[in-house]
C-alpha positions in Angstrom: -49.5 54.9 44.0 -51.2 57.2 41.6 -51.2 56.6 37.9 -49.4 59.9 37.3 -46.6 59.0 39.7 -46.3 55.5 38.4 -45.8 56.8 34.8 -43.2 59.3 36.0 -41.2 56.5 37.7 -41.5 54.3 34.6 -40.1 57.2 32.6 -37.1 57.6 34.9 -36.3 53.9 34.8 -37.0 53.3 31.1 -35.6 56.4 29.4 -32.8 54.3 27.8 -35.2 51.5 27.0 -37.9 53.3 25.1 -37.7 54.7 21.5 -39.3 58.1 22.1 -38.6 61.1 19.9 -40.2 64.3 18.8 -40.9 62.5 15.5 -43.6 60.5 17.2 -45.7 63.6 17.7 -48.2 64.3 15.0 -51.6 65.5 14.0 -54.8 64.6 15.8 -56.7 61.5 14.7 -58.3 63.1 11.6 -61.3 61.3 10.2 -62.2 59.5 13.4 -65.6 60.5 14.7 -65.5 58.6 18.0 -62.2 59.4 19.7 -63.5 59.3 23.2 -63.4 55.9 24.8 -64.9 55.2 28.3 -64.2 51.5 28.4 -65.2 48.6 26.2 -68.1 46.3 27.2 -68.5 43.0 25.5 -72.1 42.7 24.6 -71.8 40.5 21.5 -69.7 37.5 20.4 -66.2 36.5 21.4 -64.0 35.0 18.7 -60.3 34.2 18.6 -57.7 33.1 16.0 -54.5 31.5 17.2 -51.6 30.9 14.8 -48.8 28.8 16.1 -50.1 28.8 19.7 -50.1 25.5 21.6 -51.0 26.7 25.1 -54.0 28.0 27.0 -54.4 31.6 27.9 -54.7 32.5 31.6 -58.2 33.8 32.1 -59.6 33.0 28.6 -62.7 30.9 28.2 -63.1 30.6 24.4 -65.1 27.5 23.3 -64.2 25.4 20.3 -66.9 27.2 18.4 -65.3 30.6 19.3 -61.7 29.6 18.3 -59.7 28.7 15.3 -56.2 27.2 15.8 -53.6 26.9 13.0 -50.5 25.0 13.9 -48.0 22.8 12.1 -47.5 19.2 13.2 -47.9 15.6 12.2 -51.5 15.6 13.3 -52.6 18.8 11.6 -54.9 18.5 8.6 -54.3 20.6 5.5 -56.9 23.2 6.6 -55.2 23.4 10.1 -51.7 24.3 8.8 -50.6 27.9 9.1 -50.2 28.4 5.4 -50.7 31.8 3.8 -54.2 30.9 2.5 -55.3 29.4 5.8 -54.1 32.4 7.8 -55.9 34.8 5.4 -59.1 32.6 5.7 -58.7 32.7 9.4 -58.6 36.4 9.5 -61.6 36.6 7.2 -63.5 34.2 9.6 -62.5 36.4 12.6 -63.8 39.6 11.0 -66.8 38.0 9.3 -70.2 39.6 10.4 -68.5 41.5 13.2 -71.0 43.7 15.1 -70.7 46.4 17.7 -70.0 44.8 21.1 -68.0 41.9 19.7 -64.6 41.1 21.2 -62.1 39.6 18.8 -58.6 38.2 19.6 -55.7 37.3 17.3 -52.4 35.8 18.4 -49.6 34.9 16.1 -46.4 33.2 17.2 -43.9 32.5 14.5 -41.6 34.2 12.0 -41.9 37.6 10.3 -40.1 39.4 7.5 -38.8 42.9 7.4 -38.7 44.3 3.9 -36.1 46.9 3.1 -35.3 48.7 -0.1 -32.6 47.6 -2.6 -31.6 44.3 -1.0 -32.6 40.7 -1.1 -31.7 37.9 1.3 -32.9 34.4 0.6 -35.3 32.8 3.2 -33.6 30.4 5.5 -35.8 28.4 7.9 -33.1 28.7 10.6 -32.8 32.4 10.1 -35.3 34.9 11.5 -34.5 37.6 9.1 -36.4 37.2 5.8 -36.5 38.5 2.3 -35.7 42.2 1.9 -37.7 44.1 -0.8 -39.0 47.5 -1.7 -42.1 49.0 -0.2 -43.9 49.1 -3.5 -47.0 51.2 -2.5 -45.0 53.9 -0.8 -46.9 53.8 2.5 -43.9 53.3 4.7 -41.7 56.3 5.5 -38.7 54.1 6.1 -39.2 52.1 2.9 -39.9 48.9 4.8 -42.8 46.6 4.8 -43.2 44.0 7.6 -44.9 40.7 7.0 -45.8 37.4 8.6 -44.0 34.3 7.4 -46.5 31.5 6.7 -45.5 27.9 6.6 -45.4 27.9 2.8 -43.8 31.3 2.7 -40.8 30.1 0.7 -43.1 28.9 -2.0 -46.0 31.5 -2.1 -44.4 34.5 -0.5 -45.0 36.4 2.7 -48.2 37.9 4.1 -47.5 41.6 3.9 -48.7 44.1 6.5 -50.7 45.9 3.8 -52.7 42.7 3.2 -53.1 42.0 6.9 -54.6 45.5 7.5 -56.9 45.2 4.5 -58.1 41.7 5.5 -58.5 42.0 9.3 -58.4 45.6 10.4 -60.1 47.7 7.8 -63.3 45.8 7.5 -64.2 45.9 11.2 -67.0 48.4 12.1 -67.1 50.9 14.9 -67.9 49.3 18.3 -65.8 46.2 17.8 -62.7 45.6 19.8 -59.8 43.5 18.3 -56.8 42.8 20.5 -53.8 41.4 18.7 -50.6 39.8 20.1 -47.7 39.2 17.7 -44.7 37.2 19.1 -42.3 37.5 16.2 -39.3 39.3 14.9 -39.6 42.7 13.2 -43.3 42.9 14.4 -43.6 46.4 15.8 -45.9 47.7 13.1 -46.9 44.5 11.3 -50.6 45.4 11.7 -50.0 48.7 9.9 -51.8 50.7 12.6 -51.1 54.5 12.7 -50.7 55.1 16.5 -47.8 54.1 18.7 -48.0 54.1 22.5 -45.4 56.0 24.4 -45.1 54.9 28.0 -43.2 58.0 29.0 -46.0 60.4 28.0 -48.8 57.8 28.6 -50.4 58.6 25.3 -50.8 57.3 21.7 -48.9 59.3 19.1 -48.8 59.1 15.4 -46.2 56.5 14.5 -43.4 58.2 12.7 -42.8 55.3 10.4 -46.5 55.3 9.3 -47.0 59.1 9.2 -47.5 59.1 5.4 -50.5 56.7 5.7 -51.9 57.6 9.1 -55.2 58.9 8.0 -55.8 56.0 5.5 -54.8 53.5 8.2 -57.0 54.9 10.9 -59.6 52.2 11.8 -63.3 52.4 12.8 -63.0 49.6 15.2 -61.0 49.7 18.5 -57.8 47.8 17.4 -54.9 47.4 19.8 -51.8 45.3 18.9 -49.0 44.3 21.2 -45.9 43.0 19.4 -42.8 41.3 20.7 -40.3 44.0 19.5 -39.6 47.0 17.3 -39.5 46.6 13.6 -35.7 46.7 13.7 -35.4 44.0 16.4 -35.7 40.3 16.7 -37.9 38.4 19.2 -36.1 35.7 21.2 -36.9 32.1 21.6 -36.0 30.8 25.0 -36.3 27.8 27.3 -37.8 29.1 30.6 -38.9 26.8 33.4 -38.2 23.8 31.2 -40.6 25.1 28.5 -39.5 26.2 25.1 -41.4 29.5 24.3 -41.0 32.9 23.0 -39.6 35.3 25.5 -42.5 37.8 24.8 -45.1 35.0 25.1 -43.6 34.0 28.5 -43.7 37.6 29.7 -47.3 37.9 28.6 -48.5 34.7 30.3 -46.6 35.6 33.5 -48.2 39.0 33.7 -51.7 37.6 33.1 -51.2 34.9 35.7 -49.9 37.3 38.3 -52.8 39.7 37.7 -55.6 37.0 37.5 -58.8 38.4 38.9 -57.6 42.0 39.0 -57.9 44.9 36.6 -55.0 45.1 34.1 -54.9 47.9 31.7 -53.2 47.8 28.3 -50.6 50.2 29.4 -49.8 48.3 32.6 -49.6 45.1 30.6 -47.0 46.5 28.3 -45.0 48.1 31.1 -45.0 44.9 33.2 -44.0 42.8 30.1 -41.1 45.1 29.4 -39.9 44.9 33.1 -39.9 41.0 32.9 -37.9 41.0 29.6 -35.5 43.6 30.9 -34.9 41.7 34.1 -34.3 38.5 32.0 -31.6 40.4 30.0 -33.6 40.4 26.8 -32.9 43.3 24.5 -36.2 43.3 22.6 -38.8 46.0 23.5 -42.5 45.1 23.1 -44.5 47.7 21.3 -48.2 48.7 21.4 -49.9 50.2 18.4 -53.6 51.2 17.9 -55.9 51.9 15.0 -57.3 55.1 16.5 -57.0 57.2 19.6 -58.1 55.0 22.5 -57.8 55.0 26.3 -54.9 52.7 27.2 -56.2 52.5 30.8 -59.0 50.3 29.5 -58.7 46.7 30.8 -56.8 44.3 28.6 -59.4 42.1 26.9 -59.1 38.5 25.6 
């Protein structure tokens, strides 16, 4: 089956499943000098940061020197806990001394906040919605900031998307590829990247919710983020095959296992994950955002 035909069939089957509107169309990637992308080749280091992840990735071969794990648990030391400071330090470690040809990977599995204007809801550890506040810097068209919820979030506050972008995305130079996976509620634009992938058109478009800050948020590095749901949705925890996991993480692992040893593009990964979740009767719709115009037919890299 040709790619054009496959995309057409996806459009027919997913028209009620996607959030596609004319608002997603926008200006070209202003300020980016390297819009063409003929495939990324890893010629440098490979590093990975895992927050709240306690399983092995199919097909990954990161060594202990390449990887940093932050997880809560009785055996975790203070510097291994997913606190706000440790997560920020982990992001700095991941981005530190990055050079062209480096492949970086960041996976977060946990809770996130969605910050809305003119309302406040107290944090509850059993509740996946978080504290609702104003978007103080005015970079969100919908007035919402998204944020990761660190282990000590109730005491020190959330890790806002603005700070995540500034710490992990903005410093990376051209020629570096960062792949991000976020399995959490309200996570669609938590990396604050300006481009949103539309499976019906098969292209990256300016994300309407980030239109006001699109030029400022455009990155030099190739950054692609796959998140568990839209900003307005929650990501489901589930028990699948006797394993407690996030539904999005399960879908990701299953797609990677089923395509082991074969090429798997970023667009195909997203479409296959959505199929699995829809078949399992999950309402959440995984999203793909990018820091600049890229070819989503490139192979998924971890």
